[in-house]
Structures are given as structure tokens and as C-alpha cells.
C-alpha positions as CSV (number, residue, x, y, z in Angstrom):
1,X,-0.1,0.0,0.0
2,X,1.4,3.6,-0.7
3,X,1.9,5.5,2.1
4,X,1.7,9.4,2.3
5,X,4.4,11.9,3.3
6,X,4.1,15.1,5.2
7,X,2.1,17.5,2.8
8,X,0.0,14.8,1.2
9,X,2.5,13.5,-1.2
10,X,3.4,10.2,-2.3
11,X,6.6,8.5,-0.3
12,X,6.6,4.8,0.6
13,X,9.0,5.0,3.3
14,X,8.1,8.4,4.9
15,X,6.0,7.3,7.6
16,X,9.0,4.4,8.5
17,X,11.5,6.9,10.0
18,X,11.7,6.8,13.8
19,X,12.6,10.7,13.6
20,X,9.5,13.0,14.6
21,X,9.0,15.5,11.8
22,X,7.4,19.0,13.3
23,X,5.0,21.5,11.5
24,X,4.1,18.8,8.7
25,X,1.2,17.9,7.5
26,X,0.6,13.9,7.1
27,X,-1.4,12.8,4.4
28,X,-3.2,9.1,5.3
29,X,-5.2,7.7,7.7
30,X,-4.4,8.9,11.6
31,X,-4.0,5.4,13.5
32,X,-1.5,4.5,10.7
33,X,0.4,7.9,10.8
34,X,0.4,7.5,15.2
35,X,1.6,4.0,15.1
36,X,4.4,5.4,13.0
37,X,5.6,8.0,15.2
38,X,8.2,7.7,18.6
39,X,6.8,6.6,21.6
40,X,5.7,9.7,24.4
41,X,7.0,12.6,21.8
42,X,3.7,14.3,22.0
43,X,3.1,17.2,24.5
44,X,-0.7,17.4,23.4
45,X,-3.5,16.1,21.4
46,X,-5.7,18.2,20.4
47,X,-8.9,15.6,18.6
48,X,-12.3,16.7,16.6
49,X,-13.2,13.6,15.5
50,X,-16.5,12.5,13.4
51,X,-19.3,13.1,15.7
52,X,-21.4,10.3,13.8
53,X,-24.4,13.0,13.6
54,X,-27.0,10.4,12.3
55,X,-28.9,12.9,9.9
56,X,-31.6,12.1,8.8
57,X,-32.2,13.6,5.2
58,X,-31.9,17.4,4.6
59,X,-32.3,20.5,7.0
60,X,-33.9,23.3,5.9
61,X,-34.8,27.0,7.4
62,X,-38.5,28.4,7.6
63,X,-37.9,30.2,4.3
64,X,-36.8,27.0,3.1
65,X,-33.7,27.7,2.3
66,X,-30.9,24.5,2.4
67,X,-28.8,24.0,6.1
68,X,-25.2,23.5,5.0
69,X,-24.8,21.1,7.4
70,X,-21.9,17.7,7.9
71,X,-23.1,15.1,5.2
72,X,-19.5,14.4,4.4
73,X,-18.6,10.0,4.1
74,X,-16.4,10.7,7.0
75,X,-18.9,11.1,9.0
76,X,-20.8,8.0,8.6
77,X,-20.5,4.7,10.2
78,X,-22.4,1.6,10.2
79,X,-23.7,1.9,13.6
80,X,-22.6,2.2,17.1
81,X,-20.2,-0.4,16.9
82,X,-18.3,0.4,13.8
83,X,-18.3,4.0,15.9
84,X,-16.9,2.5,19.0
85,X,-14.4,0.5,17.1
86,X,-12.8,3.8,15.4
87,X,-12.9,5.4,18.7
88,X,-10.6,3.0,20.3
89,X,-8.5,2.7,17.5
90,X,-7.7,6.3,17.2
91,X,-7.4,6.9,21.4
92,X,-5.0,3.8,21.6
93,X,-2.8,5.0,19.1
94,X,-2.4,8.7,20.7
95,X,-2.1,7.4,24.1
96,X,1.2,5.8,22.6
97,X,2.6,8.8,21.4
98,X,1.5,10.9,24.5
99,X,4.3,12.2,26.7
100,X,3.9,11.7,30.3
101,X,3.3,15.3,30.7
102,X,1.4,15.7,27.9
103,X,-2.5,16.2,27.9
104,X,-5.7,15.0,25.3
105,X,-8.4,17.5,24.5
106,X,-10.9,15.5,22.6
107,X,-14.4,17.7,21.9
108,X,-18.0,16.8,20.7
109,X,-21.2,16.6,20.5
110,X,-24.7,14.7,22.5
111,X,-24.2,13.2,19.9
112,X,-20.2,11.2,20.4
113,X,-19.1,12.4,23.4
114,X,-20.5,10.0,26.2
115,X,-19.2,7.1,24.0
116,X,-15.5,8.9,23.6
117,X,-15.5,9.5,27.3
118,X,-16.4,5.9,28.1
119,X,-13.6,4.9,25.6
120,X,-11.6,7.6,27.0
121,X,-11.3,5.7,30.7
122,X,-11.4,2.4,29.7
123,X,-7.9,2.5,27.4
124,X,-6.4,4.4,30.8
125,X,-6.2,8.1,30.2
126,X,-7.5,10.2,33.7
127,X,-9.6,12.9,32.8
128,X,-9.1,16.4,34.6
129,X,-12.3,18.1,33.0
130,X,-14.8,18.0,31.2
131,X,-15.0,22.0,30.1
132,X,-18.2,23.0,28.0
133,X,-17.9,25.4,24.8
134,X,-21.0,27.3,25.1
135,X,-21.6,28.8,21.6
136,X,-22.9,32.9,21.6
137,X,-24.2,32.8,18.0
138,X,-25.4,29.0,17.8
139,X,-27.6,27.5,14.9
140,X,-31.3,27.4,15.8
141,X,-33.5,24.1,15.7
142,X,-35.2,24.8,12.7
143,X,-38.0,22.1,13.2
144,X,-38.6,22.9,16.2
145,X,-38.5,19.1,18.1
146,X,-35.7,19.8,20.6
147,X,-33.7,22.3,22.8
148,X,-30.9,25.0,20.5
149,X,-28.1,22.8,20.5
150,X,-25.8,25.8,22.0
151,X,-23.1,24.0,23.7
152,X,-20.4,21.4,22.7
153,X,-18.4,19.8,25.6
154,X,-14.0,19.2,25.9
155,X,-13.3,16.3,27.9
156,X,-9.6,17.2,28.7
157,X,-7.5,14.2,30.4
158,X,-4.0,13.2,31.4
159,X,-2.0,10.0,30.3
160,X,-2.9,8.6,33.5
161,X,-3.9,9.0,36.8
162,X,-0.2,9.8,38.1
163,X,0.9,11.7,35.2
164,X,2.3,15.1,36.2
165,X,0.9,17.3,33.6
166,X,1.2,20.7,32.5
167,X,-1.2,23.1,33.2
168,X,-0.5,26.6,32.4
169,X,-2.7,28.2,35.2
170,X,-0.8,31.2,35.3
171,X,-1.6,32.2,31.6
172,X,-5.6,30.4,31.7
173,X,-5.9,33.4,35.2
174,X,-4.5,35.9,33.3
175,X,-6.4,35.3,29.8
176,X,-9.3,35.9,32.5
177,X,-8.7,39.1,34.1
178,X,-6.9,37.6,37.2
179,X,-9.8,35.3,37.9
180,X,-9.5,31.7,37.9
181,X,-10.4,29.9,34.3
182,X,-13.7,28.4,35.0
183,X,-14.9,24.9,32.5
184,X,-17.4,26.6,30.8
185,X,-16.1,29.0,28.1
186,X,-18.1,31.2,25.9
187,X,-17.1,31.6,22.9
188,X,-18.9,32.3,19.1
189,X,-18.7,30.1,16.4
190,X,-16.0,30.3,13.5
191,X,-17.6,33.0,11.1
192,X,-16.9,35.8,9.0
193,X,-13.3,36.6,7.7
194,X,-12.0,33.4,9.5
195,X,-14.3,31.2,8.4
196,X,-12.6,29.5,4.9
197,X,-14.4,28.7,2.0
198,X,-15.0,26.8,-1.3
199,X,-15.0,28.0,-4.8
200,X,-18.5,28.5,-4.6
201,X,-18.5,30.5,-1.5
202,X,-19.9,27.5,1.0
203,X,-17.9,26.5,3.8
204,X,-14.5,24.9,3.3
205,X,-14.9,22.4,6.3
206,X,-18.4,22.0,8.3
207,X,-16.8,22.0,11.6
208,X,-14.3,24.2,11.5
209,X,-13.5,25.1,15.4
210,X,-12.9,29.2,16.3
211,X,-8.9,30.2,16.6
212,X,-10.6,31.4,20.4
213,X,-11.5,27.8,21.1
214,X,-8.2,26.2,19.9
215,X,-6.2,29.2,22.0
216,X,-7.1,28.7,25.0
217,X,-6.5,24.5,24.9
218,X,-3.0,24.9,23.7
219,X,-1.8,27.9,25.7
220,X,-3.4,25.8,28.4
221,X,-1.4,22.6,28.1
222,X,1.8,23.5,26.3
223,X,4.8,25.6,26.9
224,X,7.0,27.4,23.6
225,X,8.2,24.5,21.6
226,X,6.0,22.2,22.6
227,X,4.6,19.8,20.1
228,X,0.9,19.7,19.3
229,X,-1.1,17.0,17.1
230,X,-4.5,17.1,15.9
231,X,-5.0,13.3,14.1
232,X,-8.3,15.4,12.4
233,X,-6.8,18.3,11.1
234,X,-9.0,19.0,8.8
235,X,-8.2,22.9,7.3
236,X,-5.5,23.3,10.3
237,X,-7.1,25.4,13.5
238,X,-4.9,23.5,15.2
239,X,-1.6,24.0,13.6
240,X,-2.6,28.3,13.3
241,X,-3.0,28.5,16.2
242,X,-0.1,26.4,17.5
243,X,2.4,28.7,14.8
244,X,1.0,31.8,16.6
245,X,1.9,30.3,20.0
246,X,5.4,29.5,19.1
247,X,4.7,25.6,19.4
248,X,5.5,23.2,16.7
249,X,2.2,21.0,14.9
250,X,1.7,17.8,13.2
251,X,-1.3,17.4,11.5
252,X,-3.0,14.6,9.7
253,X,-5.3,14.9,7.5
254,X,-6.7,12.0,4.9
255,X,-8.3,14.8,2.2
256,X,-6.3,16.6,0.0
257,X,-8.7,19.4,-0.4
258,X,-8.4,20.2,3.1
259,X,-5.2,19.8,3.4
260,X,-4.3,22.3,0.3
261,X,-6.5,24.8,2.5
262,X,-4.5,24.3,5.6
263,X,-1.0,24.4,3.8
264,X,-1.8,27.6,2.2
265,X,-3.5,28.9,5.6
266,X,-0.1,27.6,7.7
267,X,2.4,29.6,5.4
268,X,0.6,32.8,6.0
269,X,0.5,32.8,9.7
270,X,4.2,35.2,10.8
271,X,6.2,33.2,13.8
272,X,6.8,35.5,16.6
273,X,10.3,36.0,17.5
274,X,10.4,37.5,20.9
275,X,9.6,34.2,23.1
276,X,9.3,36.7,26.3
277,X,6.1,37.3,24.6
278,X,5.0,33.9,24.6
279,X,5.8,32.6,28.0
280,X,4.1,32.7,31.5
281,X,6.5,31.7,34.2
282,X,4.5,29.4,36.7
283,X,4.4,31.3,40.1
284,X,4.8,27.8,41.5
285,X,8.2,27.4,39.3
286,X,9.6,30.7,40.5
287,X,12.3,30.1,43.5
288,X,11.3,30.5,47.3
289,X,12.0,33.3,48.7
290,X,12.1,33.3,52.9
291,X,10.4,36.2,53.8
292,X,14.0,37.0,56.2
293,X,15.4,37.6,52.7
294,X,13.8,40.7,52.3
295,X,14.3,42.1,55.4
296,X,18.3,40.9,55.7
297,X,18.8,42.9,52.5
298,X,16.7,46.2,54.1
299,X,13.6,46.2,51.8
300,X,12.0,46.2,55.3
301,X,13.6,47.3,58.7
302,X,13.3,45.4,61.7
303,X,10.2,47.7,63.7
304,X,8.8,48.0,59.9
305,X,4.5,48.0,60.8
306,X,2.4,46.1,58.2
307,X,-1.1,45.8,57.7
308,X,-4.1,43.8,56.0
309,X,-5.4,45.8,53.3
310,X,-8.4,46.9,55.0
311,X,-6.4,47.9,58.5
312,X,-8.0,46.1,60.9
313,X,-4.7,43.9,61.8
314,X,-1.2,45.4,62.1
315,X,1.9,43.4,63.0
316,X,5.5,44.6,63.1
317,X,8.4,42.9,61.2
318,X,11.3,41.3,63.9
319,X,14.7,41.3,62.9
320,X,14.7,37.2,62.5
321,X,12.2,37.5,59.6
322,X,9.0,37.0,61.5
323,X,6.0,38.9,63.0
324,X,4.4,39.7,66.3
325,X,1.0,41.2,66.6
326,X,-0.6,42.1,69.9
327,X,-1.5,38.3,70.2
328,X,0.4,36.5,67.9
329,X,3.9,35.8,66.4
330,X,5.5,33.4,63.3
331,X,5.4,33.5,60.1
332,X,4.2,36.1,58.1
333,X,1.6,33.2,56.6
334,X,1.0,31.7,60.4
335,X,0.5,35.3,61.5
336,X,-1.8,36.4,59.2
337,X,-3.9,33.4,59.3
338,X,-4.2,33.5,63.4
339,X,-5.1,37.3,63.6
340,X,-8.1,36.4,60.9
341,X,-9.0,32.8,62.6
342,X,-8.2,31.3,59.1
343,X,-6.8,27.8,58.7
344,X,-4.1,28.9,56.4
345,X,-2.6,32.8,54.9
346,X,-0.9,33.9,52.1
347,X,1.1,36.2,53.9
348,X,3.1,37.7,50.7
349,X,-0.5,39.2,49.8
350,X,-2.4,39.2,52.8
351,X,0.1,41.8,54.4
352,X,0.9,45.3,53.1
353,X,2.8,48.2,53.5
354,X,2.7,52.1,53.0
355,X,4.1,53.6,50.1
356,X,3.8,56.7,48.5
357,X,0.2,56.4,46.8
358,X,-1.2,53.6,49.2
359,X,-0.9,50.6,50.3
360,X,0.9,47.8,48.4
361,X,1.1,44.3,49.0
362,X,5.0,43.0,50.5
363,X,4.7,40.7,47.7
364,X,6.6,43.2,45.9
365,X,9.4,42.9,47.5
366,X,9.8,39.2,46.8
367,X,9.6,40.1,43.2
368,X,12.2,42.5,43.6
369,X,14.5,39.5,45.2
370,X,13.9,37.4,42.6
371,X,14.6,39.7,39.9
372,X,18.0,40.0,41.1
373,X,18.5,36.8,41.5
374,X,18.0,36.3,37.8
375,X,20.3,38.7,36.9
376,X,22.8,36.7,39.2
377,X,22.0,33.8,37.8
378,X,22.4,35.3,33.5
């Protein structure tokens, strides 16, 4: 059987090499291609598999215009057993190439996501979250026989229960204006200039996903330079966003027209050269700074008075880097928790000092020490 090499060109031995090629599109069967890739070589897999919609006949709007839905052969299966066999095959191949720190994202609708979820767990993945993509501009239910289908579900899973998976928590929090990113995402469908069109002006791909959705997925689960694989590449949304975010991509697609469109799309994207714009260092990965380091550097003097933001509680700084209040003494965290009657406290953000313009959390002093250490290490 003649196999395909990257970008859909014929080459019988293209998939036999053990070396990992990135920023390529493989034309061919996704299971066959994934089985040819090195084990544990991929940092994130985003999969938008066929939904097996089981559509019965054409769908029309109230004005009798035809709805451009999913009618392609790749979305049709003989029965649920055939779909389950297909699902198990590609999920098994995907797990082998996923790194121990990598994660799988798979999206689906009510037609297939529950069957996919069962396979995910049966194969050995560990489900971390299900994320609801709430479509802000969903297609109406024209027949009036069901609720408007206004969401899709993403399953986010690690390779196993014990995997030390990558999650850029701080990047997600920053993206959400300082609040924890929730598991319900309100994003619009892919429309307008982003939607790729065929020669006759119709949708080139019926299920093209919005770049905003892939932006969150890739930013959440990979670091700059990471390898992102999409086994159902379509017109290349995953690759386009990966390239924008300084990641590398591997696409797998069977349709030559989709490959051609994806290649043109990717060629037009300019790579960001300044890596500092792409990286959000995790606060947990930053060096631990004892409060005593702030005191011994003279950034806070013994006897300095600290307060909470509202000015309800006060404590003085001791020479050994501990605090003392009217009733408590100990570390900045211990005293902060004690004065509030709380089980725990982040003293760096709880305690404030007076500076020109008002009160500032003492965490600014910790960041200053970290910056000094960073300059010393360079």
C-alpha cells in the first residue's frame, strides 16, 4: 500500500523513519500515522473526530433554504459498534505517542461525546475536566423539535492518573483578567473572515472550529516549543494557533482539499520571534524566597509596621524575619492566618506596607528579590 509523506505527497517509506518531524501535515489514516511516530513524543493532542451525527435527510430553514450541515462520508458509520471500534483505535494510538506530561483534548457533541468519554477512561487516560464550550451564536433548531444545541463538550485528560501533566494555570488566570479560568467557555462559532470558503463560497469544512477555542487549549496545556498533534487536522486550525503561539504542530488529514487549504493558511502565519511574549512562568516554579531575605536585604527594617489592606490588623517585623502582633507571633503566613482566625493565609498578599500612593502588598518585595536572583544567574 502506498503511504503518504508530509503535506500529502506520495512516498512509500515516509512513515518508517523513527525521527519526529514537526510543522508537517501527514496525508493518510490517523491511526497508521500515529503508530509510526515515536512513543511519548507529543506534548498535546487535540482531536475533533467525526461526531457520527446520524442525520436523517436534508435540513431546511423556515424560508426553505437548505442548511449547509455535515453530510460528508467521513462522518458516517454503519452502527455504534463501528464507531466505538474507530474511537478505540485512534485513542489507543494517541495515548502511545503522548508524553507523560502531555494531555489529550477531545471535543464532541451529544451524539458522540459520551461514547468517546467511556473509551477515554477504558483505555487508561485520566479525566481532568470536562469543559463546556457555550456557543454565543448557535445555529437555531429549525424544526422546533429539540432545544437549541448551544454547546459542545471537551474532555481534558492526562495519560494516566499519576501523570505530572502540564497546566499553565497562571496563563489561564491572566487570560481571564486575574480570575481562575472556569470550565465553561463562552465563545462564538467560526464565522466571518476566519471561516474558510470553497470556490463556490460555501463552507470549505463543515465543522471548522474557532481559533479562540484552540488558543485556550494550546495555551493551557503546552509550553513554547511544545509539540501539538491533531489527528483530524481538517483545514488546520490547530496548526495555525500552535504556530501563532510558538509551538510546533503535526497534522494528520485524509482529504487533499483540506490539506491544500491548511497548507496555504499556515504559510500566511508569521512566527513570533520574541519568546518572552509567549511564556508565562508559573509562580509555583519560581524560586522560593523566605521573608527573612527581604529583611536582611534592608527592603523592610525591623520594627516596620504591616497591615492588611483594610487596616483591621497590624503586625511588626522582627529582625529574624518573623512578625509579632498583639496576640500572635510567627511567620508572615502564620500570623496572617491567626489574626483572621483562618486555617491558612498567603502572607505575601495579605500583608501590606505603606508606600507613596497608598498600600502595597509586600509581594512586590519578593518579586524584587527574585528579579535580583535572575540577573545574578544570567
